[in-house]
C-alpha positions in Angstrom: 3.0 0.7 22.0 2.8 2.5 18.8 1.3 1.0 15.7 4.2 2.2 14.0 7.3 3.5 15.3 10.1 4.7 13.3 13.3 5.6 15.0 16.6 7.1 13.7 15.9 6.6 10.1 17.8 7.6 7.2 17.5 6.7 3.8 19.8 7.3 0.8 19.1 7.0 -3.0 22.9 6.1 -4.0 24.6 9.5 -2.7 21.6 11.5 -1.8 20.7 11.6 1.6 16.7 11.9 1.2 15.8 11.6 4.7 17.8 12.3 8.0 17.2 11.1 11.4 13.5 10.2 11.2 11.8 9.3 14.4 8.0 9.1 14.3 5.0 7.1 16.5 1.9 6.7 14.8 -0.7 5.4 17.2 -3.2 2.8 16.4 -6.7 3.7 15.4 -5.8 7.6 14.8 -5.7 9.5 11.8 -2.1 10.9 10.5 -1.2 13.1 8.1 1.9 13.7 6.3 1.8 17.8 5.5 4.6 20.0 3.5 6.0 21.0 0.5 6.2 19.2 -2.6 9.8 17.6 -2.3 10.1 17.4 1.1 9.9 13.3 1.8 6.2 12.6 2.6 6.2 10.4 -0.1 9.4 8.6 0.5 8.7 8.0 4.2 5.3 6.4 3.0 7.4 4.2 0.3 9.9 3.2 3.1 6.9 2.4 5.7 5.1 0.1 2.8 8.3 -1.3 1.5 7.9 0.2 -2.1 11.4 1.6 -1.7 12.7 -2.0 -2.1 12.2 -1.8 -5.8 14.4 1.2 -5.9 17.7 0.4 -7.3 20.3 2.0 -5.0 17.8 2.6 -1.9 19.7 2.3 1.6 17.5 2.4 4.6 19.3 2.8 7.9 17.6 3.0 11.4 14.1 0.8 12.5 10.8 0.6 11.4 8.5 -1.4 13.4 5.0 -2.4 13.0 3.4 -3.9 16.0 6.5 -3.9 17.9 8.2 -6.3 15.0 10.8 -5.0 12.6 9.3 -4.8 9.1 12.3 -5.9 7.4 12.6 -9.0 9.4 9.1 -9.4 9.2 8.8 -9.6 5.1 12.4 -11.1 4.5 12.0 -13.9 6.9 8.4 -14.6 5.5 7.3 -13.9 9.2 4.0 -12.3 8.3 1.2 -14.1 10.2 -1.9 -12.6 8.8 -3.4 -11.0 5.9 -2.9 -7.3 5.1 -5.9 -5.2 3.6 -6.0 -1.9 1.9 -9.3 -0.1 1.1 -9.7 3.2 -0.8 -13.2 3.7 -1.5 -12.8 7.2 -3.2 -11.7 8.9 -6.1 -8.4 11.3 -6.2 -8.8 14.0 -8.2 -5.6 15.1 -10.3 -3.8 18.1 -10.1 -3.8 18.3 -13.9 -6.4 19.4 -16.5 -8.3 21.2 -13.7 -8.8 18.5 -11.4 -11.2 16.6 -14.1 -8.7 13.4 -14.3 -8.3 11.0 -11.6 -5.0 9.8 -9.9 -6.9 6.8 -8.4 -10.2 5.2 -8.5 -12.1 2.9 -5.7 -10.7 -0.2 -5.3 -9.9 -2.6 -2.2 -6.9 -5.0 -1.8 -5.5 -8.0 0.2 -1.8 -9.6 0.5 -2.0 -13.0 1.7 1.4 -14.8 1.5 3.1 -14.4 -1.5 -0.1 -13.3 -3.3 -2.2 -9.8 -3.9 -5.7 -9.1 -5.1 -6.6 -6.1 -6.3 -10.6 -5.2 -6.5 -11.8 -2.4 -8.7 -15.2 -1.1 -7.7 -15.8 1.2 -11.2 -15.8 -1.8 -13.2 -15.6 -4.7 -10.8 -12.3 -6.1 -12.1 -9.7 -7.8 -10.4 -5.9 -8.3 -11.0 -3.9 -11.0 -9.0 -0.2 -11.0 -8.6 2.3 -13.4 -7.3 4.7 -10.8 -5.4 7.4 -13.7 -4.8 7.8 -14.0 -8.4 6.5 -10.3 -9.5 7.4 -7.7 -6.8 6.8 -4.9 -9.5 3.3 -6.2 -10.1 3.6 -6.2 -13.8 1.8 -9.6 -14.8 -1.6 -9.9 -14.1 -2.4 -13.8 -13.2 -6.3 -13.1 -12.6 -7.0 -14.8 -15.7 -4.9 -18.0 -15.4 -5.4 -18.5 -11.8 -9.1 -18.2 -11.2 -8.9 -20.4 -8.3 -6.4 -18.1 -6.2 -8.2 -15.2 -7.2 -11.4 -16.5 -6.1 -9.9 -17.7 -2.6 -8.6 -14.0 -2.1 -11.8 -12.3 -3.6 -13.7 -14.3 -0.6 -11.3 -13.2 2.0 -11.5 -9.4 1.0 -15.2 -9.5 0.8 -15.2 -11.1 4.1 -12.9 -8.4 5.7 -14.8 -5.7 4.1 -18.1 -7.1 5.7 -16.5 -7.7 9.5 -14.9 -4.3 9.2 -18.5 -2.3 7.8 -15.7 -0.6 5.4 -17.7 2.0 3.3 -18.2 0.7 -0.1 -18.8 3.0 -3.3 -22.2 2.7 -4.7 -22.5 5.2 -7.1 -19.8 5.7 -9.7 -18.6 8.9 -10.5 -20.0 10.4 -13.5 -16.9 12.5 -14.1 -14.7 9.6 -14.2 -13.2 8.4 -17.4 -10.3 6.0 -18.4 
């Protein structure tokens, strides 16, 4: 069984048919790359898998996207997530602007646990905390007003990093600047 399975998926932004009849199997523990020219739908597909298109007004998805054999729209809409979700990005991602001297992303790790999401930034050891049930767009950082939840998720995240032996950046990039 595939980790992620996409069958007969179509995506529309209003009247614009952005993705047509996408069929894809992504195997567990394999590296998968989406390669193509700008505007071909790579980011649109990724935003469909991670549910970011839910935030786009007028976006409509038809077809089937499954994670571990379960429909991703049913899982989250029915609050059936049975485990914490983790993201780990231990590197700097250069910008296409300014000769690559600016950065699009800096090292971070993140956990989604129930309605809550914590983002830990390695560059300055700061954290952001969001209640996704009330703030799906992640616009209100609650890390200062909810230290108990922040600490709980931080401990879970650090435990996961240790258990998975995830690489942790130990040297700051001297070219990084806010």
